[in-house]
C-alpha positions in Angstrom: 0.0 0.0 0.0 1.4 3.4 -0.9 1.7 6.3 1.5 -1.5 8.2 0.4 -3.6 5.0 0.7 -2.0 4.2 4.1 -2.7 7.7 5.4 -6.3 7.6 4.3 -6.7 4.1 5.9 -5.2 5.1 9.2 -7.1 8.4 9.3 -10.4 6.7 8.6 -9.7 3.9 11.1 -9.3 6.6 13.7 -12.6 8.2 12.7 -11.0 11.5 11.6 -12.0 13.7 8.7 -9.3 15.4 6.6 -10.1 18.6 8.6 -9.8 16.8 11.9 -6.4 15.4 10.9 -5.3 18.8 9.7 -6.3 20.4 13.0 -4.7 17.6 15.1 -1.5 17.8 13.1 -1.4 21.6 12.9 -1.4 21.4 9.1 -3.5 23.1 6.5 -6.4 21.1 5.1 -5.1 21.5 1.6 -1.8 19.9 2.6 -3.6 16.9 4.0 -5.6 16.7 0.8 -2.5 16.8 -1.4 -0.8 14.1 0.7 -3.9 11.8 0.4 -4.2 12.5 -3.4 -0.5 11.7 -3.8 0.1 15.2 -5.2 2.7 16.0 -2.5 5.0 14.2 -0.2 5.3 15.4 3.4 8.6 16.6 4.9 10.0 14.8 7.8 8.5 17.4 10.1 5.1 16.8 8.4 5.4 13.1 8.8 6.2 13.5 12.5 3.1 15.7 12.9 0.9 13.2 11.1 2.3 10.3 13.1 1.7 12.1 16.4 -1.8 13.2 15.4 -2.7 9.7 14.4 -1.0 8.1 17.4 1.1 5.7 15.3 4.8 5.3 14.8 6.6 6.7 11.7 7.3 3.1 10.7 3.6 2.3 10.6 2.8 5.4 8.7 5.6 5.0 6.1 6.5 1.3 5.7 4.5 -1.8 4.8 4.1 -4.3 7.6 6.6 -6.7 5.9 9.2 -3.9 5.7 9.1 -2.9 9.4 10.7 -5.5 11.5 11.6 -9.1 12.1 9.5 -12.0 11.0 6.9 -13.3 13.5 9.1 -16.2 14.5 12.0 -13.9 15.2 9.8 -11.4 17.0 8.5 -14.1 19.3 12.1 -15.0 20.2 12.9 -11.4 21.0 9.8 -11.1 23.1 10.9 -14.2 25.1 14.3 -12.8 25.6 12.8 -9.6 27.0 11.3 -11.7 29.8 14.7 -12.8 31.0 16.8 -11.1 33.6 19.3 -8.4 32.5 22.3 -10.7 32.9 20.8 -13.4 30.8 19.8 -10.9 28.1 23.4 -9.6 28.0 24.7 -13.2 27.4 22.2 -13.7 24.6 23.2 -10.4 23.0 26.9 -11.4 23.1 26.2 -14.7 21.5 24.1 -13.1 18.8 26.8 -10.4 18.1 29.4 -13.2 17.9 27.4 -15.2 15.5 26.7 -12.1 13.3 30.4 -11.2 13.3 31.3 -14.8 12.3 28.8 -14.7 9.5 30.0 -11.3 8.2 33.6 -12.4 8.2 32.7 -15.6 6.4 30.7 -13.6 3.8 33.5 -11.0 3.3 36.2 -13.7 2.9 34.1 -15.5 0.3 33.6 -12.2 -1.6 37.3 -11.3 -1.6 
């Protein structure tokens, strides 16, 4: 889904009109209309205002679900790790960093 369609979808899901979104984001109604029509792209400042007004992250506003984070399987692993004590989390981070470094070295030596 492209940005204009996503903006419309989130705005409608929240029960906001274009004017309501413009007011909440401190933007002019014409600017919101242009964003939703795909006639203009918001600046970073505009994106932040929209995200805050819609109570969503910038990621949710800009990226597709598949572009925003780890797979469900990996996400579940990270959620389980978050439940561990700090010391155990530190050990897991070190193991992951070591594995990533090992993989990167292997990848770079094959490329060279």
